[in-house]
C-alpha positions as CSV (number, residue, x, y, z in Angstrom):
1,M,-18.2,-4.8,21.9
2,I,-15.5,-3.9,19.4
3,D,-13.7,-0.5,19.9
4,Y,-11.1,1.3,17.9
5,T,-9.9,4.1,20.2
6,F,-7.6,7.1,20.0
7,R,-6.5,7.7,23.6
8,F,-4.9,10.8,25.1
9,D,-4.0,10.6,28.8
10,P,-3.3,14.0,30.3
11,Q,-1.5,12.3,33.2
12,R,0.8,10.5,30.7
13,S,1.0,13.0,27.8
14,N,4.4,11.9,26.6
15,V,4.0,9.0,24.1
16,E,6.8,7.3,22.3
17,P,8.7,9.8,20.0
18,Q,8.2,9.5,16.2
19,P,10.7,7.4,14.3
20,A,14.0,9.1,13.9
21,T,15.2,7.0,10.8
22,S,13.7,5.4,7.7
23,E,14.3,2.0,9.2
24,D,12.6,3.0,12.5
25,A,9.7,4.3,10.4
26,R,9.5,1.0,8.4
27,R,9.4,-1.0,11.6
28,A,6.7,1.2,13.1
29,L,4.4,0.7,10.1
30,I,5.0,-3.1,9.9
31,E,4.4,-3.5,13.7
32,G,1.3,-1.3,13.5
33,N,-0.1,-3.4,10.7
34,R,0.6,-6.7,12.5
35,K,-1.2,-5.4,15.6
36,F,-4.2,-4.2,13.5
37,A,-4.5,-7.4,11.6
38,D,-4.3,-9.4,14.9
39,W,-7.0,-7.2,16.4
40,I,-9.3,-7.8,13.4
41,K,-8.6,-11.6,13.6
42,S,-9.5,-11.5,17.3
43,C,-12.7,-9.7,16.5
44,R,-13.7,-12.4,14.1
45,C,-13.1,-15.0,16.8
46,A,-14.6,-13.1,19.7
47,A,-17.2,-14.8,21.8
48,E,-20.6,-13.2,22.4
49,G,-20.2,-10.4,24.9
50,E,-16.4,-10.4,24.7
51,D,-14.9,-6.9,24.4
52,K,-12.1,-6.3,21.8
53,E,-10.3,-2.9,21.9
54,F,-7.6,-1.4,19.7
55,V,-5.9,1.6,21.2
56,V,-3.8,4.2,19.5
57,R,-2.1,6.5,22.0
58,C,-1.9,10.2,21.0
59,G,0.4,12.8,22.5
60,L,-0.9,16.3,23.2
61,N,1.2,18.0,20.5
62,S,0.1,15.6,17.8
63,I,-3.6,16.8,18.1
64,L,-3.5,20.2,19.7
65,S,-1.2,23.2,20.0
66,V,-0.2,24.3,23.5
67,D,-1.8,27.6,22.9
68,V,-5.4,27.6,21.6
69,H,-4.6,30.5,19.3
70,E,-1.8,28.6,17.5
71,F,-2.0,25.9,14.9
72,P,-0.5,22.4,15.7
73,T,2.7,21.7,13.9
74,Q,2.4,19.2,11.1
75,K,5.0,16.5,11.4
76,P,4.2,13.2,9.8
77,F,7.0,10.6,9.7
78,A,5.9,8.9,6.5
79,V,4.1,9.6,3.3
80,V,1.7,7.0,2.0
81,V,0.5,7.0,-1.6
82,G,-2.6,4.8,-1.6
83,C,-5.8,3.9,-3.3
84,S,-9.1,5.8,-2.5
85,D,-10.8,2.4,-1.9
86,A,-13.1,2.8,1.2
87,R,-11.9,-0.6,2.4
88,V,-8.4,0.6,2.9
89,P,-8.3,3.1,5.9
90,T,-4.6,4.0,5.7
91,E,-3.9,5.3,9.2
92,M,-5.9,2.5,10.8
93,L,-4.4,-0.4,8.9
94,F,-0.9,0.8,9.9
95,G,-2.0,1.4,13.6
96,Q,-1.1,5.1,13.4
97,G,-2.8,8.2,14.9
98,F,-3.1,11.9,14.4
99,N,-0.2,13.7,12.6
100,D,1.7,10.5,11.9
101,L,1.1,10.0,8.2
102,F,0.7,12.3,5.2
103,V,-1.7,10.4,3.0
104,V,-2.2,10.9,-0.8
105,R,-5.0,8.8,-2.2
106,N,-6.5,8.3,-5.7
107,A,-8.1,5.4,-7.5
108,G,-5.4,2.9,-8.4
109,N,-2.6,4.6,-6.4
110,V,-1.3,6.0,-9.7
111,L,1.4,8.6,-10.0
112,S,-0.2,11.8,-11.5
113,D,1.1,15.3,-11.5
114,V,-1.0,16.2,-8.5
115,V,0.3,13.2,-6.5
116,Q,3.9,14.0,-7.4
117,G,3.3,17.6,-6.4
118,S,1.9,16.6,-3.1
119,I,5.0,14.4,-2.4
120,D,7.3,17.3,-3.5
121,F,5.5,19.4,-0.9
122,T,6.3,17.0,1.9
123,L,9.9,16.7,0.8
124,N,10.3,20.5,1.1
125,A,7.9,21.8,3.7
126,L,8.0,18.7,6.0
127,K,11.5,17.4,5.4
128,D,12.4,17.6,9.1
129,S,10.0,14.9,10.0
130,V,9.3,12.7,6.9
131,R,11.5,9.6,6.9
132,L,9.7,7.3,4.4
133,I,7.5,7.1,1.4
134,V,5.3,4.1,0.9
135,V,3.3,3.2,-2.2
136,L,0.4,1.0,-1.1
137,G,-1.7,-1.1,-3.5
138,H,-4.4,-3.5,-2.3
139,T,-6.0,-6.8,-3.4
140,N,-9.3,-6.7,-5.3
141,C,-8.5,-3.1,-6.5
142,G,-11.4,-1.8,-8.7
143,A,-9.1,0.5,-10.7
144,V,-6.7,-2.4,-11.6
145,K,-9.7,-4.7,-12.3
146,G,-11.0,-2.0,-14.7
147,A,-7.7,-1.7,-16.4
148,V,-7.4,-5.5,-16.8
149,D,-10.9,-5.7,-18.2
150,A,-10.1,-2.9,-20.7
151,Y,-6.8,-4.6,-21.6
152,L,-8.5,-7.9,-22.3
153,N,-11.5,-6.3,-24.0
154,P,-10.2,-3.2,-25.8
155,G,-13.6,-2.3,-27.2
156,R,-14.8,-1.5,-23.7
157,F,-12.1,1.0,-23.1
158,W,-14.0,3.4,-25.4
159,S,-17.4,2.6,-24.0
160,K,-19.6,5.5,-22.7
161,S,-19.3,4.0,-19.2
162,Y,-15.7,5.1,-19.0
163,S,-15.1,8.8,-18.8
164,P,-12.0,10.4,-20.3
165,N,-10.6,10.9,-16.8
166,L,-11.2,7.3,-15.9
167,R,-9.4,6.2,-19.1
168,L,-6.4,8.2,-18.0
169,I,-6.2,6.1,-14.8
170,F,-6.5,2.9,-16.7
171,Q,-3.7,4.1,-19.1
172,R,-1.4,4.6,-16.2
173,I,-2.0,1.0,-15.0
174,F,-1.7,-0.6,-18.5
175,V,2.1,-1.0,-18.3
176,A,1.8,-3.0,-15.1
177,V,-1.0,-5.1,-16.7
178,R,0.9,-5.8,-19.8
179,E,4.1,-6.8,-18.0
180,S,2.0,-9.0,-15.7
181,D,0.3,-10.7,-18.6
182,N,3.6,-11.3,-20.4
183,M,5.1,-12.9,-17.4
184,I,2.1,-15.1,-16.7
185,R,2.2,-16.4,-20.3
186,E,6.0,-17.0,-19.9
187,V,5.5,-19.0,-16.6
188,W,2.2,-20.7,-17.3
189,G,2.7,-21.3,-21.0
190,P,1.1,-19.9,-24.2
191,D,-2.3,-21.3,-23.3
192,A,-2.3,-19.3,-20.0
193,Q,-5.5,-17.3,-20.9
194,R,-7.4,-20.6,-21.2
195,Q,-6.3,-21.9,-17.8
196,P,-8.5,-21.5,-14.6
197,G,-7.8,-18.5,-12.5
198,Y,-6.0,-16.6,-15.3
199,Q,-7.9,-13.3,-15.0
200,D,-7.7,-13.3,-11.2
201,A,-4.0,-14.0,-11.3
202,L,-3.5,-11.2,-13.8
203,I,-5.4,-8.8,-11.5
204,E,-3.3,-9.8,-8.4
205,T,0.0,-9.6,-10.3
206,A,-0.9,-6.3,-11.8
207,V,-1.9,-4.9,-8.3
208,C,1.7,-5.7,-7.1
209,L,3.4,-4.5,-10.3
210,N,1.4,-1.3,-10.3
211,A,2.6,-0.4,-6.8
212,A,6.1,-1.5,-7.7
213,H,6.1,0.7,-10.9
214,T,5.0,3.7,-8.9
215,S,7.6,3.2,-6.2
216,F,10.3,2.7,-8.9
217,A,9.3,6.1,-10.5
218,L,9.3,7.8,-7.2
219,R,12.7,6.5,-6.2
220,Q,14.2,7.7,-9.4
221,E,12.6,11.2,-8.9
222,I,13.8,11.4,-5.3
223,K,17.3,9.7,-5.4
224,E,18.4,10.9,-8.8
225,G,16.7,14.3,-8.6
226,G,18.3,15.0,-5.2
227,A,15.0,16.1,-3.6
228,N,15.8,14.3,-0.3
229,P,18.2,11.4,-0.7
230,D,17.8,10.2,2.9
231,V,14.1,9.4,2.4
232,E,13.5,5.7,1.6
233,V,10.8,4.5,-0.8
234,L,9.0,1.3,-0.1
235,F,5.9,-0.5,-1.5
236,G,3.4,-3.1,-0.5
237,A,-0.1,-4.4,-1.0
238,Y,-2.9,-4.5,1.6
239,D,-5.0,-7.7,1.5
240,V,-8.6,-6.6,2.2
241,R,-9.4,-10.1,3.4
242,T,-6.6,-10.6,6.0
243,Q,-5.7,-7.0,6.7
244,H,-2.0,-7.9,6.2
245,V,0.4,-5.6,4.2
246,C,3.0,-7.5,2.3
247,M,4.9,-7.8,-0.9
248,P,4.6,-10.0,-2.8
249,T,1.0,-11.0,-1.9
250,A,0.3,-14.6,-0.9
251,P,-2.7,-16.9,-1.2
252,I,-5.0,-16.4,1.8
253,D,-4.3,-19.8,3.2
254,A,-0.6,-19.0,3.4
255,Q,-1.0,-15.6,5.2
256,S,0.5,-15.1,8.6
257,A,1.7,-12.2,10.7
258,E,5.3,-13.1,9.9
259,M,4.7,-12.4,6.2
260,V,3.9,-8.7,6.9
261,N,6.5,-6.6,5.2
262,L,7.2,-3.6,3.0
263,A,9.6,-4.1,0.1
264,T,12.3,-1.7,-1.0
265,A,11.4,0.2,-4.3
266,P,13.1,-1.5,-7.3
267,Q,16.2,0.1,-8.6
268,R,16.3,-1.6,-12.0
269,P,13.7,-2.8,-14.4
270,E,15.0,-6.4,-14.0
271,E,13.7,-6.3,-10.4
272,L,10.2,-5.6,-11.7
273,A,10.4,-8.6,-13.9
274,S,11.7,-10.8,-11.1
275,L,8.8,-9.7,-8.9
276,A,6.3,-10.5,-11.7
277,R,7.9,-13.9,-12.2
278,E,7.7,-14.7,-8.5
279,I,4.0,-13.9,-8.3
280,A,3.1,-15.6,-11.5
281,T,4.9,-18.8,-10.3
282,G,3.1,-18.7,-7.0
283,L,-0.3,-18.4,-8.7
284,K,0.3,-21.0,-11.4
285,P,-2.4,-23.7,-11.3
286,G,-1.0,-26.8,-9.5
287,G,2.1,-24.8,-8.5
288,K,3.5,-24.1,-5.1
289,A,0.8,-22.2,-3.1
290,A,2.8,-20.5,-0.4
291,R,5.2,-17.7,-1.1
292,R,7.6,-15.9,1.3
293,P,8.2,-12.2,1.2
294,A,10.9,-11.0,-1.1
């Protein structure tokens, strides 16, 4: 039996307080993801009849108000801008419960006016509790794959199978795809497109760069715009195979719980290029397979 449980104990209603600083919030998300990934791994290896349970403890005030006639107070400690992909359950993969995360999801975790407005809301209405903003991409992202396909085959971009609104999403991802392609060609050589694994490498690199670009733009908006300078902006990618969140991503045979991390949003364009180079180098055919978190 495999159980994912939200547990409230009336005899032990006081759970650990929410993170008080951005660093505390980062650690809470990283440790939550490690525990979740370990639980999934244990479920894969469980013997027949063996019970595996993942428990998220919830305090009374996080679910209910003291008075039934009052609304519970909203107090998330982190904002997560993620993809709508059904394989990426945001609160679960970070091991968090009710009222812990303010989640904004759309295909490709792109930064649109609505997404930015939602974040602006949290930085104003929920500024007393929000400590962190995380941009979360994920491997095998359908939106990024669609953008890569349209980039490599421009004629398909205007096909009837792509609606105008879907094209807008692809357009927001194209910069990450182009930067990834340029770096792969620089690292792999001019014949990169003819080498095995080129398209898969382009997709994986673009997944990471797309999340990095979004975090870069958000950091500029928050730090330079003065919205809430104490809030940190991080980014990462969730591997739908291993359940690990990290940045940069790593080949599946190099994954381990120690590699789980969230990277600080880039401050300069040069950092984006450095990230792209690191990923392209790690994915180069015949190159070094394992990569450590930046």
